[in-house]
C-alpha positions in Angstrom: -28.6 -20.4 12.3 -26.9 -20.9 8.9 -23.0 -21.0 8.9 -21.5 -17.5 8.8 -19.7 -16.5 5.6 -16.0 -16.6 6.0 -13.4 -14.3 4.5 -10.9 -16.8 3.4 -11.3 -16.4 -0.3 -10.1 -12.7 -0.5 -8.9 -12.3 3.2 -11.7 -9.8 3.9 -12.6 -8.4 7.4 -15.9 -10.4 7.7 -19.5 -10.2 6.1 -22.5 -8.8 8.0 -22.9 -10.4 11.5 -25.0 -13.6 11.2 -25.6 -13.2 7.3 -24.3 -15.5 4.7 -25.2 -16.1 1.0 -26.8 -19.4 2.0 -29.3 -17.7 3.9 -30.6 -15.8 1.0 -33.2 -17.2 -1.3 -32.2 -17.6 -4.9 -34.6 -14.6 -5.8 -32.8 -12.3 -3.1 -29.3 -13.4 -4.3 -30.3 -12.5 -7.8 -31.6 -9.1 -7.0 -29.0 -8.4 -4.7 -26.2 -9.2 -7.0 -27.9 -6.9 -9.6 -28.1 -4.1 -7.3 -24.4 -4.4 -6.5 -23.4 -4.5 -10.1 -25.5 -1.6 -11.1 -24.2 0.5 -8.2 -20.5 -0.4 -8.8 -21.0 0.6 -12.4 -23.0 3.8 -12.0 -22.6 4.8 -8.4 -26.3 5.7 -8.3 -29.0 4.2 -6.1 -30.9 1.3 -7.8 -34.8 1.4 -7.8 -37.3 -1.5 -8.2 -38.5 -0.2 -11.6 -35.0 -0.1 -12.7 -34.5 -3.6 -11.9 -37.8 -4.8 -13.2 -36.6 -3.7 -16.7 -33.6 -5.8 -16.5 -34.1 -8.7 -18.9 -33.2 -11.4 -16.4 -35.6 -10.3 -13.7 -39.3 -11.4 -14.7 -40.8 -9.9 -11.3 -43.0 -7.0 -10.8 -41.6 -3.7 -9.0 -43.7 -4.6 -6.0 -42.2 -7.9 -5.6 -38.7 -6.6 -6.0 -39.3 -3.7 -3.5 -40.4 -6.5 -1.0 -37.2 -8.3 -1.5 -35.2 -5.1 -1.4 -36.9 -4.4 2.0 -35.8 -7.7 3.3 -32.2 -7.2 2.2 -32.2 -3.8 3.9 -33.6 -5.4 7.1 -30.5 -7.9 6.9 -28.3 -4.8 6.8 -27.1 -5.4 3.2 -28.8 -2.4 1.7 -29.7 1.0 2.7 -32.0 3.8 1.2 -30.3 7.3 0.9 -32.5 10.1 2.0 -32.6 11.8 -1.4 -33.8 8.6 -3.4 -36.3 5.7 -3.3 -33.5 3.5 -4.6 -31.1 1.3 -2.6 -27.4 1.2 -2.5 -25.4 -1.7 -0.8 -24.0 -1.0 2.6 -20.4 -1.8 3.5 -21.5 -5.2 5.0 -23.5 -5.8 1.5 -20.3 -5.3 -0.4 -18.4 -7.4 2.0 -20.9 -10.2 1.4 -20.8 -9.7 -2.2 -16.9 -9.5 -2.4 -16.4 -12.7 -0.3 -19.2 -14.9 -1.6 -20.7 -13.7 -4.9 -18.1 -11.9 -6.9 -16.8 -13.6 -9.9 -13.4 -12.1 -10.5 -12.2 -11.8 -14.1 -8.4 -12.1 -15.1 -6.6 -9.0 -16.3 -6.6 -8.4 -20.0 -3.8 -9.1 -22.1 -3.3 -5.3 -22.4 -3.3 -4.8 -18.8 -1.1 -7.8 -18.0 1.3 -6.5 -20.6 1.4 -3.0 -19.3 2.2 -4.1 -15.9 4.7 -6.7 -16.6 6.6 -4.5 -19.2 7.0 -1.8 -16.4 7.9 -4.2 -13.7 10.8 -5.7 -15.8 11.9 -2.7 -17.5 15.8 -2.1 -17.0 16.9 1.4 -15.5 16.8 3.2 -12.3 16.9 2.0 -8.7 14.4 -0.6 -7.4 12.4 2.1 -5.8 12.2 3.5 -9.4 10.8 0.6 -10.8 8.3 0.0 -7.9 7.2 3.7 -8.5 6.6 3.1 -12.2 5.0 -0.1 -11.9 2.5 1.5 -9.4 1.7 4.4 -11.6 0.7 2.0 -14.4 -1.6 0.0 -11.8 -3.1 3.5 -10.6 -3.8 4.3 -14.3 -5.4 1.0 -15.2 -7.3 0.7 -12.1 -8.4 4.6 -12.1 -7.6 4.7 -8.4 -4.6 5.8 -6.2 -2.2 3.0 -6.1 0.6 2.5 -3.6 3.5 0.3 -2.7 5.6 -0.2 0.3 9.2 -0.9 -0.7 11.2 -3.8 0.9 13.2 -3.0 3.9 16.8 -3.1 2.6 20.0 -2.1 4.6 22.3 0.1 2.5 25.8 -1.0 1.8 28.4 1.6 2.2 30.6 2.5 -0.8 32.4 5.6 0.6 31.9 8.6 2.7 33.3 12.2 2.3 33.2 14.7 5.1 33.3 18.5 3.8 33.9 21.3 6.3 31.5 24.0 6.3 32.7 26.2 8.9 31.2 27.4 12.2 31.6 24.0 13.7 29.6 22.0 11.0 30.4 19.5 8.2 28.6 18.0 5.3 28.7 14.1 5.4 28.2 12.8 1.8 27.4 9.1 1.9 27.4 7.0 -1.3 25.7 3.4 -1.4 26.8 0.6 -3.4 23.4 0.9 -5.2 24.5 4.4 -6.4 22.3 6.3 -3.9 23.9 9.3 -2.6 22.6 10.9 0.8 23.9 14.2 2.4 23.8 14.9 6.2 24.6 17.8 8.2 26.9 17.2 11.1 27.8 19.2 14.2 31.4 19.1 14.9 32.6 18.4 18.6 34.7 21.1 20.3 38.4 20.3 20.2 38.2 18.2 17.2 41.9 17.7 15.9 43.2 19.4 12.6 42.9 17.0 9.8 40.0 15.0 11.7 37.7 15.3 8.7 40.2 13.9 6.3 41.4 11.2 8.6 38.0 10.1 9.2 37.2 10.1 5.5 40.4 7.9 4.8 39.5 5.6 7.4 35.9 4.9 6.5 36.8 4.5 2.6 39.6 2.2 3.7 38.1 -0.1 6.4 34.3 0.2 6.1 33.6 0.4 2.4 31.3 -2.5 1.4 29.9 -3.1 4.7 26.2 -2.5 5.8 25.6 0.5 8.1 25.2 -2.0 11.0 28.4 -3.8 10.4 30.2 -0.7 9.8 29.4 0.9 13.1 30.1 -2.7 14.6 33.6 -2.7 13.1 34.3 0.8 14.2 33.2 0.2 17.9 35.3 -2.9 18.0 38.5 -1.3 16.6 38.0 1.5 19.0 37.7 -0.7 22.1 40.7 -3.0 21.0 42.8 0.1 20.0 43.1 -0.9 16.5 41.1 2.0 15.1 44.1 4.6 15.4 41.5 7.2 15.9 41.0 9.6 18.7 37.6 9.6 20.4 36.4 12.7 19.0 37.0 11.6 15.4 35.7 8.2 16.1 32.4 9.9 17.4 32.3 12.0 14.2 32.2 9.0 11.9 29.7 7.1 14.1 27.4 10.2 14.0 27.7 10.2 10.1 26.7 6.7 9.7 24.0 6.6 12.5 22.3 9.6 10.8 22.0 7.8 7.5 20.9 4.5 9.3 18.0 6.1 11.3 16.7 7.7 7.9 16.7 4.5 6.0 15.7 2.2 8.8 12.3 1.7 7.5 10.5 0.7 4.3 9.2 3.4 2.1 5.7 4.2 1.1 5.0 5.4 -2.4 1.7 6.5 -3.6 0.9 7.3 -7.1 -2.5 8.5 -9.0 -4.0 10.9 -6.3 -5.8 12.6 -9.1 -7.9 9.8 -9.9 -9.6 10.2 -6.5 -10.9 13.6 -7.2 -14.7 13.2 -7.7 -16.4 16.4 -8.9 -19.7 14.8 -7.7 -18.4 14.4 -4.4 -15.7 16.7 -3.5 -16.1 16.4 0.4 -15.4 12.7 0.3 -12.4 13.2 -2.2 -11.0 15.9 0.0 -11.5 13.5 3.0 -9.7 10.8 1.3 -6.7 13.0 0.1 -6.3 14.0 3.6 -6.2 10.5 4.9 -3.6 9.6 2.3 -1.2 12.0 4.2 -1.4 10.1 7.2 1.5 7.9 5.9 2.3 6.1 9.0 -1.2 5.0 9.7 -1.5 3.9 6.1 1.7 1.8 6.3 0.3 -0.1 9.4 -2.9 -0.7 7.5 -0.8 -2.2 4.5 1.2 -4.4 7.2 -1.9 -6.1 7.9 -1.9 -7.5 4.4 1.8 -8.4 5.0 0.9 -10.2 8.1 -1.8 -12.0 6.7 0.3 -13.3 3.9 -2.5 -12.9 1.3 -4.4 -10.4 -0.5 -6.7 -8.4 1.6 -9.7 -5.9 0.9 -10.8 -3.3 3.4 -14.1 -1.6 2.7 -15.1 1.5 4.1 -15.2 1.9 7.8 -13.8 -1.6 8.4 -10.7 0.4 8.8 -10.7 3.4 11.1 -8.2 5.2 8.8 -10.8 5.5 5.9 -14.1 5.9 8.1 -14.3 9.5 7.2 -14.2 9.0 3.3 -15.8 5.8 3.1 -13.0 4.2 0.8 -11.7 0.7 0.0 -8.3 -0.6 0.0 -7.2 -3.6 -2.0 -3.6 -4.8 -1.0 -1.5 -7.9 -1.8 2.0 -8.7 -0.4 4.9 -9.6 -2.8 7.9 -11.7 -2.0 11.5 -11.7 -2.1 13.9 -14.6 -3.4 13.5 -16.5 -0.2 9.9 -16.6 -0.4 9.2 -14.2 2.6 7.0 -11.1 2.1 9.2 -8.1 1.5 6.6 -5.4 0.5 2.9 -4.7 -0.3 1.2 -3.1 -3.4 -2.5 -2.1 -3.7 -5.0 0.5 -4.6 -7.2 3.0 -2.8 -10.6 4.2 -4.1 -14.2 4.8 -3.5 -16.2 1.8 -2.2 -17.9 1.2 -5.6 -14.6 -0.1 -7.1 -15.1 -2.6 -9.7 -13.7 -5.3 -7.3 -14.1 -8.1 -10.0 -11.5 -6.4 -12.1 -9.3 -4.6 -9.8 -8.7 -7.4 -7.4 -7.0 -9.7 -9.9 -5.2 -6.7 -11.3 -3.5 -6.0 -7.8 -2.9 -9.8 -7.5 -1.1 -9.9 -10.8 0.9 -6.7 -9.9 2.1 -8.6 -6.6 3.1 -11.5 -8.6 5.2 -9.5 -11.1 6.8 -7.8 -8.3 7.6 -11.0 -6.9 9.3 -12.1 -9.8 11.1 -8.9 -10.1 12.6 -9.7 -6.4 14.0 -12.9 -7.4 
């Protein structure tokens, strides 16, 4: 048996079992490539007569049909019930992407648009990532997504505002300019002036610290008797810091361009995909596979259970921080008939620009 096609080139999930490009004759490779190219362009099944009219194929429709039948038996093509033409299966698309696709570089216009947004000054890091992702979405005509790096906020100040009825509003300001509000329940028996005392303590002793460091210092000073806070007031401070820490503990998933997924010709698939995009936690786990692989990955159709219903593809690439470690993932989601040769290098280029942004 011929050597099985590996997925090292683009980090894919594997080709059709037991099938490799080297197993296909030159004629079969030529016909298969033309079927895939036509399908990715039009989304329509490709028939033997259509292929026989293509200038590069000097074969009769009957000969082409025989080759198409062989490719179907290998699991690389399928025949929709409503058409005599063939479309590539997920396994066929995987074989094409891993072993036959010739990726093109992004055009100068595409590169300039992505790079300009990635280096534009203004807004938080999350804003820059969101804007860059929106540009990628427009260029690829897909939904685009980015997982922001996991960054621990640094506290600038905290203000505690009484609201009555045993509640207070904690206003937490980070050194990056972010402002978060948290509702806190006040413990019974809280001493008068406790909110002001807690605010003064935080801003005097804990400003400029990460949340973890701030909580650690607070606990140490309480145990050592240095905090000059009663137990209830100290608990109030810790509660405010802990509520912020929980909400920002994980990376943020940003999705842009869902409107590109609405296909009037296939509304059921579009609805299914939009529903799948609501599964943010599952989607983040999927993208973590690109982070763990340390390289661009392509998921085609049912290769991932999350998109088994809609039959969609995901192209995702990690980007890195100043120390070279992976800090996030950027990618696109669309129908399986994506223009992989164009979109793959576009995603890869975006990841490289985001890596440069992080350094």
